ROSE-4610 file (N, C-alpha, C; in Angstrom, 1 decimal, always signed):
// ROSE-4610
residu = [M/M/M/R/R/R/K/K/K/L/L/L/R/R/R/K/K/K/F/F/F/K/K/K/E/E/E/V/V/V/L/L/L/R/R/R/E/E/E/D/D/D/L/L/L/K/K/K/N/N/N/P/P/P/L/L/L/E/E/E/A/A/A/K/K/K/A/A/A/Y/Y/Y/L/L/L/E/E/E/V/V/V/A/A/A/L/L/L/E/E/E/N/N/N/Y/Y/Y/E/E/E/E/E/E/D/D/D/N/N/N/D/D/D/T/T/T/E/E/E/A/A/A/F/F/F/L/L/L/M/M/M/A/A/A/L/L/L/R/R/R/D/D/D/V/V/V/A/A/A/E/E/E/A/A/A/Q/Q/Q/G/G/G/G/G/G/I/I/I/S/S/S/K/K/K/L/L/L/A/A/A/Q/Q/Q/R/R/R/T/T/T/H/H/H/L/L/L/N/N/N/R/R/R/Q/Q/Q/N/N/N/L/L/L/Y/Y/Y/R/R/R/A/A/A/L/L/L/S/S/S/N/N/N/R/R/R/G/G/G/N/N/N/P/P/P/K/K/K/L/L/L/D/D/D/T/T/T/I/I/I/G/G/G/I/I/I/I/I/I/L/L/L/H/H/H/G/G/G/L/L/L/G/G/G/F/F/F/K/K/K/L/L/L/S/S/S/I/I/I/Q/Q/Q/T/T/T/L/L/L/N/N/N/Q/Q/Q/S/S/S/N/N/N/V/V/V/H/H/H/A/A/A/N/N/N/H/H/H]
num = [1/1/1/2/2/2/3/3/3/4/4/4/5/5/5/6/6/6/7/7/7/8/8/8/9/9/9/10/10/10/11/11/11/12/12/12/13/13/13/14/14/14/15/15/15/16/16/16/17/17/17/18/18/18/19/19/19/20/20/20/21/21/21/22/22/22/23/23/23/24/24/24/25/25/25/26/26/26/27/27/27/28/28/28/29/29/29/30/30/30/31/31/31/32/32/32/33/33/33/34/34/34/35/35/35/36/36/36/37/37/37/38/38/38/39/39/39/40/40/40/41/41/41/42/42/42/43/43/43/44/44/44/45/45/45/46/46/46/47/47/47/48/48/48/49/49/49/50/50/50/51/51/51/52/52/52/53/53/53/54/54/54/55/55/55/56/56/56/57/57/57/58/58/58/59/59/59/60/60/60/61/61/61/62/62/62/63/63/63/64/64/64/65/65/65/66/66/66/67/67/67/68/68/68/69/69/69/70/70/70/71/71/71/72/72/72/73/73/73/74/74/74/75/75/75/76/76/76/77/77/77/78/78/78/79/79/79/80/80/80/81/81/81/82/82/82/83/83/83/84/84/84/85/85/85/86/86/86/87/87/87/88/88/88/89/89/89/90/90/90/91/91/91/92/92/92/93/93/93/94/94/94/95/95/95/96/96/96/97/97/97/98/98/98/99/99/99/100/100/100/101/101/101/102/102/102/103/103/103/104/104/104/105/105/105/106/106/106/107/107/107/108/108/108/109/109/109]
x = [+9.0/+8.2/+6.6/+6.1/+4.7/+4.2/+5.2/+4.6/+4.5/+5.5/+5.3/+4.0/+3.7/+2.4/+1.2/+1.3/+0.1/-0.1/+1.1/+1.0/+0.4/+0.8/+0.3/-1.2/-1.7/-3.1/-3.7/-3.5/-4.0/-4.0/-2.9/-2.8/-3.8/-3.8/-4.9/-6.1/-6.6/-8.0/-8.2/-7.2/-7.5/-7.6/-6.9/-6.8/-8.0/-8.8/-10.2/-11.0/-10.7/-11.6/-11.1/-11.9/-11.4/-10.7/-11.1/-10.4/-9.2/-8.9/-7.8/-6.7/-7.3/-6.5/-5.9/-6.7/-6.4/-5.5/-5.6/-4.5/-3.2/-3.4/-2.2/-1.3/-2.0/-1.5/-0.9/-1.6/-1.1/+0.2/+0.3/+1.6/+2.8/+2.3/+3.4/+3.8/+2.9/+3.4/+4.0/+3.7/+4.4/+5.9/+6.0/+7.3/+8.1/+7.5/+8.1/+8.6/+7.8/+8.3/+9.6/+9.6/+10.8/+12.0/+11.9/+13.0/+13.3/+12.2/+12.2/+12.2/+11.7/+11.6/+10.4/+10.4/+9.5/+9.1/+10.1/+9.8/+8.6/+8.8/+8.0/+6.7/+6.5/+5.2/+4.6/+5.2/+4.7/+4.4/+5.0/+4.5/+3.2/+2.9/+1.6/+0.7/+0.9/-0.1/-0.5/+0.4/+0.4/-0.5/-0.2/-0.7/-2.2/-2.5/-4.2/-4.8/-4.1/-4.7/-5.1/-3.9/-4.2/-5.4/-5.5/-6.5/-8.0/-8.0/-9.3/-9.5/-9.0/-9.3/-8.4/-7.0/-5.9/-5.6/-4.6/-4.2/-5.1/-5.5/-6.5/-7.8/-8.2/-9.5/-9.2/-7.9/-7.6/-7.5/-6.6/-6.5/-8.0/-9.0/-10.4/-11.0/-10.8/-11.4/-10.6/-9.2/-8.6/-8.4/-8.8/-8.4/-7.1/-6.2/-4.6/-4.4/-3.5/-3.0/-2.3/-3.0/-2.5/-1.0/-0.2/+1.3/+2.0/+1.3/+1.9/+1.8/+0.7/+0.4/+1.4/+1.5/+2.4/+3.9/+4.3/+5.6/+5.6/+4.7/+4.5/+4.6/+3.9/+4.0/+5.0/+6.0/+7.1/+8.1/+9.2/+10.2/+11.1/+11.2/+11.8/+10.8/+9.6/+8.9/+8.9/+8.7/+8.8/+7.7/+6.4/+5.3/+5.2/+4.5/+4.2/+3.4/+3.2/+2.3/+0.6/+0.6/-0.7/-1.1/-0.1/-0.6/-0.7/-0.1/-0.3/-1.6/-2.2/-3.5/-4.5/-4.3/-5.1/-5.1/-4.2/-4.2/-5.3/-4.5/-5.3/-6.9/-7.3/-8.9/-9.2/-8.5/-8.9/-9.3/-8.4/-8.7/-9.6/-10.1/-11.1/-10.4/-9.2/-8.6/-8.2/-7.8/-7.2/-6.0/-5.3/-4.0/-4.7/-3.9/-4.2/-3.0/-3.2/-2.0/-2.5/-1.3/-1.4/-0.2/-0.5/+0.6/+1.6/+2.7/+3.7/+3.6/+3.8/+3.9/+4.9/+4.6/+5.4/+6.7/+7.1/+8.7/+9.2/+8.8/+9.3/+9.2/+8.3/+8.2/+9.3/+9.5/+10.7/+12.0/+12.2/+13.5/+13.8/+12.8/+13.2/+13.7/+13.6/+13.8/+15.1]
y = [+12.5/+12.8/+12.7/+13.1/+13.0/+11.6/+10.5/+9.4/+8.9/+9.3/+9.0/+9.5/+10.8/+11.5/+10.7/+10.3/+9.7/+8.2/+7.5/+6.2/+6.4/+7.5/+7.8/+8.1/+9.0/+9.1/+7.9/+7.0/+5.7/+4.8/+4.8/+4.1/+4.3/+5.8/+6.4/+6.0/+6.1/+5.7/+4.3/+3.2/+2.0/+1.7/+2.3/+2.1/+2.6/+3.3/+3.8/+2.4/+1.5/+0.2/-0.6/-1.0/-1.7/-3.0/-3.7/-5.0/-4.6/-3.9/-3.5/-3.0/-2.1/-1.6/-2.8/-3.8/-4.8/-5.8/-5.9/-6.8/-6.0/-4.8/-3.9/-4.1/-3.9/-4.2/-5.6/-6.5/-7.9/-7.9/-7.6/-7.6/-6.9/-5.8/-5.0/-5.8/-6.3/-6.9/-8.4/-8.8/-10.1/-9.7/-8.5/-8.0/-7.6/-7.2/-7.0/-8.1/-9.3/-10.5/-11.0/-10.7/-11.3/-10.2/-9.2/-8.3/-7.1/-7.2/-6.3/-5.0/-4.5/-3.1/-2.6/-2.1/-1.3/+0.0/+0.8/+2.0/+1.6/+0.3/+0.2/-0.2/-0.9/-1.1/+0.1/+1.1/+2.3/+3.1/+3.1/+3.8/+3.1/+1.9/+1.3/+1.7/+1.9/+2.4/+3.8/+4.6/+6.1/+6.0/+5.3/+5.4/+5.0/+4.0/+3.8/+4.8/+5.4/+6.6/+7.7/+8.0/+9.2/+8.8/+7.5/+7.2/+7.2/+6.9/+7.0/+8.2/+9.3/+10.7/+11.4/+10.7/+11.6/+11.3/+11.7/+11.6/+12.4/+13.5/+14.3/+13.3/+13.1/+12.1/+10.9/+10.3/+9.1/+9.6/+10.7/+11.1/+11.1/+11.8/+12.0/+10.3/+9.6/+8.4/+7.6/+7.7/+6.9/+7.7/+9.0/+9.8/+9.9/+9.8/+10.0/+11.3/+12.0/+13.4/+13.2/+14.2/+14.4/+14.3/+15.2/+15.3/+13.8/+13.2/+11.8/+10.8/+10.9/+10.1/+10.3/+11.3/+11.9/+11.3/+11.3/+11.0/+9.4/+8.9/+7.3/+6.7/+7.4/+6.7/+7.3/+8.1/+8.8/+7.7/+8.1/+7.0/+6.7/+7.6/+7.3/+6.7/+6.6/+6.1/+4.7/+4.6/+3.5/+3.2/+3.1/+3.1/+1.7/+1.8/+0.7/+0.0/-1.3/-2.2/-1.9/-1.2/-0.7/+0.4/+1.3/+2.3/+1.8/+0.7/+0.2/-0.5/-1.1/-1.7/-0.5/+0.7/+1.6/+2.2/+2.4/+2.7/+1.9/+0.4/-0.5/-0.4/-0.4/-0.1/+0.9/+2.0/+3.4/+3.2/+2.4/+2.1/+1.0/+0.3/-0.7/-2.2/-2.3/-3.5/-3.8/-5.3/-5.5/-6.5/-6.4/-7.5/-9.0/-10.0/-11.3/-12.2/-13.3/-14.1/-15.4/-15.6/-17.0/-18.0/-19.3/-20.2/-20.1/-20.4/-20.7/-22.0/-22.2/-23.8/-24.7/-25.9/-26.8/-26.7/-26.7/-26.8/-25.5/-24.3/-23.2/-23.1/-23.6/-23.9/-24.8/-25.9/-26.7/-26.1/-25.4/-24.8/-23.6/-23.2/-22.2/-22.5/-23.8/-24.5/-25.0]
z = [-19.7/-18.5/-18.9/-20.0/-20.5/-20.2/-20.6/-20.6/-19.2/-18.3/-16.8/-16.2/-16.6/-16.1/-16.9/-17.9/-18.4/-17.7/-17.4/-16.8/-15.4/-14.6/-13.3/-13.2/-14.4/-14.5/-14.7/-15.6/-15.7/-14.7/-13.9/-12.9/-11.7/-11.4/-10.5/-11.0/-12.1/-12.6/-12.5/-12.6/-12.3/-10.9/-10.2/-8.6/-8.0/-8.7/-7.9/-7.9/-8.6/-8.5/-7.4/-6.3/-5.2/-5.5/-6.6/-7.0/-7.6/-8.3/-9.0/-7.8/-6.9/-5.8/-5.0/-4.8/-4.0/-4.7/-5.8/-6.6/-6.8/-6.9/-6.8/-5.5/-4.4/-3.0/-2.8/-3.2/-3.1/-4.0/-5.1/-5.7/-4.9/-4.7/-3.8/-2.5/-2.0/-0.7/-1.1/-2.1/-2.5/-3.0/-3.5/-3.9/-2.5/-1.6/-0.3/+0.4/+0.2/+0.7/+0.2/-1.4/-2.0/-1.7/-1.7/-1.6/-0.5/+0.4/+1.6/+1.4/-0.1/-0.4/+0.2/+1.5/+2.3/+1.4/+0.6/+0.0/-1.1/-1.7/-2.9/-2.4/-1.3/-0.8/-0.2/+0.3/+1.0/-0.2/-1.4/-2.6/-3.3/-3.1/-3.7/-2.6/-1.5/-0.5/-0.8/-1.0/-1.3/-2.7/-3.6/-5.1/-4.9/-4.0/-3.8/-3.0/-2.1/-1.3/-2.3/-3.1/-3.9/-4.9/-5.6/-6.4/-5.5/-4.5/-3.7/-2.9/-3.3/-2.9/-2.2/-2.1/-1.5/-0.2/+0.5/+1.8/+2.8/+2.2/+3.3/+3.4/+2.5/+2.7/+3.3/+3.4/+4.1/+5.7/+5.7/+7.2/+7.9/+7.1/+7.7/+8.1/+7.1/+7.2/+8.6/+8.7/+9.6/+10.9/+11.0/+12.2/+12.5/+11.3/+11.5/+11.1/+11.6/+11.2/+9.7/+9.1/+7.5/+7.5/+8.1/+8.1/+8.5/+9.4/+9.8/+8.6/+8.1/+7.0/+5.9/+5.5/+4.5/+5.0/+6.0/+6.7/+6.6/+7.1/+7.1/+5.7/+4.8/+3.4/+2.5/+2.9/+2.3/+2.1/+1.3/+0.8/+2.0/+3.1/+4.2/+5.5/+5.1/+6.1/+6.8/+7.9/+8.7/+9.5/+9.1/+9.8/+10.8/+12.0/+12.8/+12.1/+12.5/+12.0/+12.4/+13.4/+13.7/+12.7/+12.4/+11.4/+10.1/+9.6/+8.4/+8.3/+9.4/+9.6/+9.5/+10.3/+10.1/+8.7/+8.0/+6.7/+5.7/+5.9/+5.1/+5.3/+6.6/+6.7/+6.3/+6.3/+5.5/+4.2/+3.6/+2.0/+1.9/+3.0/+2.7/+2.7/+3.1/+3.2/+4.7/+4.7/+6.1/+5.9/+7.0/+7.0/+6.9/+6.5/+6.5/+6.5/+7.1/+7.1/+6.1/+5.4/+4.5/+4.6/+4.7/+4.8/+3.7/+3.9/+2.8/+2.3/+0.9/+0.7/+1.4/+1.6/+2.6/+2.4/+1.2/+0.8/+1.4/+1.3/+1.9/+3.4/+4.0/+5.5/+5.9/+5.3/+5.8/+5.5/+4.4/+4.0/+5.1/+5.8/+6.8/+8.0/+8.4/+9.6/+9.8]
C-alpha cells in the first residue's frame, strides 16, 4: 500500500505540470479508443483534477456542482459529452478531432 501511495503522490506532483497532464490525458484517451474503458479515462480526468487543486476547485472553475463532478468522474460515471468538455476546459484543455491513418479509415468501411 505504501508504494501505491508514493506512486499517487509522484503522479499528482507530475500532473501539476500542464504538459505532463496533457500527455497523460492523451494516453488515457488513446487507451479508451482501443478498449472503450471509460472508467480509466474518467480516472485520468480525476487524477488531473486532484493534481490541479482538487474537485472543489474544479467545481468553482467550471460552475458545476461538486457532488455532480464527483459522480461524473466516479468509477460508474457516465458524463455527457458537454460535461466532459466543461471539465476539460476547467483543467485548461479542449476536445479535438484527429484523422485516423488512411488504412484504418478504409478498414472501417
